[in-house]
C-alpha positions in Angstrom: 137.1 40.4 77.1 133.9 39.6 78.9 130.8 41.7 78.2 129.9 44.4 80.7 127.3 43.5 83.2 123.9 45.1 82.6 122.9 47.9 85.0 121.0 46.9 88.1 117.5 48.2 88.4 116.4 50.0 91.5 113.7 48.0 93.2 112.2 47.4 96.6 112.8 50.0 99.3 114.2 52.6 97.0 111.1 52.6 94.7 108.8 52.6 97.7 110.7 55.5 99.1 110.4 57.5 95.9 106.6 56.9 95.9 106.3 58.0 99.5 108.3 61.1 98.8 106.2 61.9 95.8 103.0 61.4 97.8 104.2 63.6 100.7 105.3 66.5 98.4 102.1 66.3 96.3 100.1 66.3 99.5 101.9 69.3 100.7 101.2 71.2 97.5 97.5 70.2 97.6 97.3 71.4 101.3 98.9 74.7 100.6 96.7 75.3 97.5 93.6 74.4 99.5 94.5 76.8 102.3 95.1 79.5 99.7 91.7 78.8 98.0 89.9 78.9 101.3 91.5 82.1 102.4 91.0 83.9 99.1 87.5 82.5 98.7 86.5 83.7 102.2 87.8 87.2 101.5 86.2 87.3 98.1 82.8 86.1 99.2 82.8 88.4 102.2 84.0 91.5 100.3 82.3 91.1 96.9 79.0 92.6 98.1 80.8 95.6 99.6 82.9 96.3 96.5 80.9 99.2 94.9 82.0 102.3 93.1 81.1 104.4 96.2 83.2 102.1 98.4 86.2 102.7 96.1 85.8 106.4 95.7 84.4 107.7 99.0 86.1 108.4 102.4 85.1 106.6 105.6 82.3 108.2 107.7 80.1 107.6 110.6 82.9 106.5 112.9 84.4 104.2 110.3 81.2 102.2 110.0 80.2 103.5 106.5 81.6 105.2 103.5 84.6 103.9 101.5 88.4 103.5 101.4 89.6 105.9 98.7 92.1 107.7 101.1 93.5 104.4 102.1 93.9 103.3 98.5 95.6 106.5 97.6 97.9 106.3 100.6 98.8 102.7 99.9 99.7 103.4 96.3 101.7 106.5 97.2 103.5 104.6 99.9 104.4 101.6 97.7 105.6 103.8 94.8 107.8 105.9 97.0 109.2 102.8 98.7 110.0 101.3 95.3 111.7 104.5 94.2 113.9 104.4 97.3 114.6 100.7 97.6 115.3 99.7 94.0 118.1 102.2 93.1 119.8 101.6 96.5 119.5 97.8 96.2 120.7 97.7 92.6 123.7 100.0 93.4 124.6 97.8 96.4 124.4 94.6 94.3 126.6 96.2 91.5 129.3 97.1 94.0 129.2 93.6 95.5 129.4 91.8 92.2 131.4 94.1 89.9 133.8 96.2 92.2 134.3 94.5 95.5 137.0 91.8 95.7 136.4 88.4 97.2 138.6 89.4 100.2 137.0 92.8 100.8 136.0 93.2 104.5 133.5 95.9 103.5 131.8 93.5 101.1 131.6 90.8 103.8 130.2 93.4 106.2 127.5 94.5 103.7 126.5 90.9 103.0 126.2 90.1 106.7 124.2 93.3 107.2 121.8 92.4 104.4 121.4 88.9 105.8 120.7 90.3 109.3 118.2 92.9 107.9 116.2 90.1 106.3 115.7 88.5 109.7 114.8 91.6 111.7 111.1 91.7 112.8 109.1 94.3 111.0 108.1 96.1 114.2 111.8 96.8 114.9 111.9 98.7 111.5 109.1 100.9 112.7 110.9 101.7 115.9 114.1 102.4 113.9 112.1 104.8 111.6 110.7 106.6 114.6 114.1 107.0 116.3 116.3 107.7 113.3 114.2 109.3 110.6 111.7 111.3 112.7 113.5 112.0 116.0 116.9 112.6 114.4 116.8 113.4 110.7 113.4 115.1 110.7 114.2 117.3 113.7 117.6 118.2 112.2 115.8 119.3 109.0 113.3 121.3 111.0 116.1 123.0 113.0 118.1 124.0 109.9 115.4 124.8 107.3 112.2 125.6 109.2 113.3 127.4 112.4 112.4 124.5 114.7 108.8 124.2 113.5 107.7 120.5 113.4 107.5 120.1 109.6 109.5 116.9 108.9 110.2 115.9 112.5 106.8 114.1 112.7 105.3 110.9 111.3 104.6 111.3 107.6 104.5 109.6 104.2 108.2 110.2 103.5 109.5 108.5 106.6 107.1 105.6 106.3 108.3 105.0 102.7 112.0 105.1 103.6 111.3 102.7 106.5 109.6 100.2 104.2 112.5 100.7 101.7 115.0 99.5 104.3 112.7 96.6 105.1 112.5 95.5 101.5 116.2 96.3 100.6 117.5 92.8 101.3 115.0 91.3 98.8 116.2 93.7 96.0 119.9 93.3 96.8 119.8 89.5 96.8 117.7 89.2 93.7 119.8 91.7 91.8 123.1 90.1 92.9 122.0 86.7 91.7 120.8 88.2 88.4 124.1 90.0 87.8 126.1 86.9 88.6 124.1 85.0 86.1 125.3 87.3 83.2 128.0 85.4 81.3 131.5 86.6 81.8 132.1 86.5 78.1 129.8 89.4 77.6 131.8 91.6 80.0 135.1 90.5 78.4 133.8 91.2 74.9 132.6 94.7 75.8 135.9 95.6 77.5 137.8 94.2 74.5 135.9 96.5 72.2 137.1 99.5 74.2 134.1 100.1 76.5 134.9 101.3 80.0 133.9 99.3 83.0 131.0 101.6 83.8 129.8 101.5 80.2 129.9 97.7 80.3 127.9 97.6 83.5 125.2 100.1 82.2 124.9 98.9 78.6 125.7 95.2 78.9 125.3 93.8 82.4 122.3 95.6 83.7 120.1 95.1 80.5 120.9 91.3 80.7 120.1 91.2 84.4 117.0 93.4 84.1 114.6 90.4 84.4 116.1 89.4 87.8 116.1 93.0 89.0 112.4 93.4 88.2 111.7 90.1 89.9 113.3 91.5 93.1 111.1 94.6 92.6 108.0 92.5 92.4 108.9 90.7 95.6 109.6 94.0 97.3 106.2 95.4 96.2 104.4 92.3 97.4 105.9 92.5 100.8 105.8 96.3 101.3 102.3 96.9 100.1 100.6 95.1 103.0 103.0 95.8 105.8 101.5 97.5 108.9 104.0 97.3 111.8 106.8 99.5 110.2 104.4 102.3 109.5 102.6 102.3 112.8 105.0 104.8 114.3 106.2 106.6 111.2 103.2 108.1 109.4 100.0 106.1 109.1 96.8 107.7 110.5 93.6 106.2 111.9 91.4 108.6 109.8 92.1 111.5 107.6 89.4 113.7 105.8 91.9 114.6 103.1 94.5 113.1 100.8 98.2 113.6 101.5 99.5 116.3 99.1 103.1 116.6 100.5 105.7 114.2 101.5 105.4 115.4 105.1 101.7 114.7 105.4 100.3 111.7 107.3 98.3 109.2 105.2 95.9 106.3 105.5 96.8 102.7 104.5 94.7 99.7 103.5 96.7 97.3 105.7 96.3 99.6 108.8 92.7 100.2 107.9 92.0 96.4 108.1 93.8 96.3 111.5 91.7 99.2 112.8 88.4 97.8 111.6 89.3 94.4 113.1 90.5 95.5 116.5 89.3 99.0 117.3 85.8 99.3 115.8 83.0 100.3 118.3 80.5 98.2 116.3 82.0 95.0 114.9 78.8 93.8 113.2 78.5 97.0 111.2 82.1 97.2 110.2 82.5 93.5 109.2 81.4 94.1 105.6 83.8 97.0 105.4 86.6 94.9 106.8 86.1 92.2 104.2 85.8 94.8 101.5 89.0 96.5 102.5 90.9 93.2 102.7 89.7 92.4 99.2 90.7 95.8 97.8 94.2 95.3 99.4 94.6 91.9 97.7 93.4 93.3 94.3 95.7 96.3 94.6 98.7 94.2 95.5 97.9 91.9 92.5 97.6 94.9 90.2 100.9 96.4 91.3 102.6 93.0 90.8 100.9 92.6 87.4 102.3 96.0 86.3 105.8 95.0 87.4 105.5 91.7 85.6 104.3 93.5 82.4 107.3 95.8 82.6 109.6 92.8 83.0 108.1 91.0 80.1 108.4 94.1 77.8 112.0 94.5 78.9 112.9 90.9 78.1 111.2 91.2 74.7 113.2 94.3 73.9 116.4 92.7 75.1 115.8 89.6 72.9 114.9 91.8 69.9 118.1 93.9 70.4 120.2 90.7 70.5 
């Protein structure tokens, strides 16, 4: 028998094509990183001088040309936490149904997946109009008519409706991330749990979800990142131009850092005086979003360590 021919080496056009592709992709990465550095650098340099203890703890004053942003910080944190509490359980429950209970031929499952995909592509301003029409004009007024004798208590823009509107906005992120995480759990773990006598629900709660917790928290991080800086969905559902007090109830209006940036940039009577406040508010929003993400990443890391230790 004759010896096998040695493998042919890729030369010429193919090698040049590889180099060109490598150059283009590397250039794209460098361009994106440069844009990010310029953006963050501009915000950091412009807002660093404004970032004082008074700025972080005081309320705006003198027609939004002085003072601080503490009411906006408080409102943003409260809004993000309430949004997370509403979006994550609903998103996880939806993903569990799609992966563990629904059959591949289920029309309801297909309808849910199509709805989630469509939600991901809806402009954020549409969510704000939906929140105004459904939560405030329908649900809120119905609550007022039943429980408060028609007095406008929940049938008005407030923190609760803004949080639920953002929860719907970020729901597709949580559903998709959780579904992918659950599908990545090996089938053998489910079969082993069921073979040992565990029920299907026990298997999901004690085997599947702990294994998928990293992906679920990744979806939570992405949801927080998007929801914390959104402005359009809360324009009609609860955010306020200025408040001299902090919201103490779910039906109170609130201030938000994202909307505060918008107001300072577009509606200020004295642009020169408010420019330092504008940069300072933008910097605080970036830092706050980073800290919220960092907290979620820390929780995810601890969860993974506990899972590995238990295994």
